N, C-alpha and C positions, 0 to 999 in steps of 0.2 A: 500504385506501388505500396501504399500503406495497407490496403486490404489484403493484398497478396502476402505481405510480410506478416500480418496478423494471423493469417491461415498457417503460414510456415511456423511461426512462433508457437502456435498452440497444437501443432501436429504431434502425435505420439512418436517417441524415439529420440535418440540423441544426435541424429545426423545434423540437426540445426544448431548445435552448440556453437560452432564457429560464427554462424550468422548472428546469433544472439549476442555473442561477445562483441562483434563488430558494431551492431546496432546500438549498444550502450554508449558509443561515441558519436552517434548521429547528432546533427544540429536540430533535428526534429524531435520534440519531446514525446510525440505520439509513438515514434519508432522506439524510443527508449522505454516508454511505458510497456509496449507490447513485447519487447525483449524481456523485460522483467516478468511479465505475465507468463511467458514461455518458461523462464527459469522456475517460476513457482510450480508450474505443472510438472516439471521434470524432477521436482523434489530433491532427493539426495544428489542427483547429477548437477544440480545448481552449485553444489559445493566445489565444483571444478573451477569456478570463477568467483570465489569469495571476495577477492580484492576488487573486482569489478562491481560486485553487488554492494560492497561497503562504500565504494566511491559514489555510487548512485544515491546513497543516503544523504549526500551533500548537494544533490541536484537543486537548481533554482526553482523547479516546478514541484509543487506539493504532491500532485498525483503520482509523479515519478518517485519521489521519496517514500511515499506510502507503499507503492508497488515494490520498491527495494526492500522495505521492512518485511513485507510478506514473502518475498523470494528468499530472504535470509532466514526467516522462520521456517520455511519449507526445506531449505537446503542445509541448514546447520544448527537448527534448534534456536532457543531464545537468544541470549546475548545481544548482539548489535541490533537484531530485528526489534526486540522489545524496547531497547534504548531509543531507537528511532521512532517507534510508535509513541512512546511516552513523550518524546520531544514535540511531536506533532500536536499533542493535546495541550500544549502550553500556549500562552498568548504570543502574538496577537491571534485573536479568534476570527481570522479573515478567510478561512477556507471556503471554497465553493460548496454548494449543496452536494455535488458529486463526490467531492473529497470527504465531506462529512459522512456520507453513506459508506464510502470505502473504509474510512477509519472505524466506524461503528461495527460494520460487518467483520472486519479483521479482528477487532478487539473481542468480539463475541466468539469467533472461531478459535482463538487461542486462549480463551478464559481470562481475558484482561478487563472485561467490562466493569468489574468492581473496583478497578484501579484508575478508571477514567476520572480526572479531577472534577470535583463538584462544580467549580466555576464554568468549566467548558460545557458540562451537561446543562447547567442552567442557561447558559448563553444560547446554545442551539435549540433548547426547548422553547425559547421565547423569541428566537430570531425569525423575523418574517421572511428572510431569504431561504431559510431551511424548508425542506419539503415536509409535507404532512407525515410521511414515513419517518423521517429523521426526528421530528418533534415527538412523535408517538414513541419511538425507540428510546429517545433520551428520557422522556417522562417515565417510561417503564423502568428504566434503570434507577431513576431518581426515587421512585416509589419503594424500591427495594434497598435503598441505602439507609 
């Protein structure tokens, strides 16, 4: 079911908008995540469900919140998307390595990398849970600060 939904969510066109909206209310965080990925790919059409995207920024799962920030940035410009991303870089610094990559990549795509708080960068640059890629990415930004 999840793989089928991921395919649907990332398909071109707007026919899946009702399914994406419905999946934002799923009990399964992976379904919510893929719904948000779909909204991101639909860019301006994501703006048709700004209320749902904003609600997703309060999700208990970090990967879903970060995906919501990205969907908002794609669908409505900065605003809530940047606010959500900024909040994710605040303590506690307990994000999974997958979330760390997600956050860094999004920050770079939207030109936010120079606003990433120094303590977060220092933490992930030295966190043994972080992947080699994340540590190198963080150290690259630190060298340029």
